[in-house]
Steps between C-alpha positions, in 0.01 A plus 500: 500500500821324424646488152812411315607679186751296285651505157369149438323238708548115476171323528594345828599825651186666378293211643679519827442872538134465430479213748645726765264785424760711314413661169757416225555803286732510191661801332398557138754390242777764488421629862708401793585644845826639349331652195242672722767618744356301792724409798240278687488734792202691361143499634281325258125557432327257268173606344244273325524184703168566676318352201620150618267522790213541249613188312669675212849427382694804408764460234709793629507754786659832568798538748612825663841497661596785731857540608622649822555834329125485386588448136242282326524242245180352340489194281267218402560125578345181387294308761602139506188360654408298188196294600170552689621233757823693556289805564290317745821394692622855498157645623522257789855596594661186362423138446517398872237756598289403194507132613429579860192710405374224272540241786308731736194519279 
C-alpha cells in the first residue's frame, strides 16, 4: 500500500493521488509531523484501510510510526477518499488500472 499523509490536500492533489492508487491521508486539525515528532524516516503501518476492499469508506484510520530506535508514535488520520467511485479507483490500483479492467470485460 502506498499513502501520503499531509497537513492539507487540495482537491486536484487528492484526486491525482487516488488516480495513481495512493491513499490520501490528512492529519487531524492541530496535528502535524512536527507536533507528533515525526521526521519522515519512520516505518509506517496503517490500520483500518482493509474495509475499502469490502466496499466501505472509512472516515479515519490508525497510523503507527516506528523510528530507527524503535520508539513508536501512534495517531489517527482522516482518509480523504470521499466518494464510492474514488474508493473503486483505489481498489483497482488507480484510474488507469480501473479503466483497463473495465475494457477487458
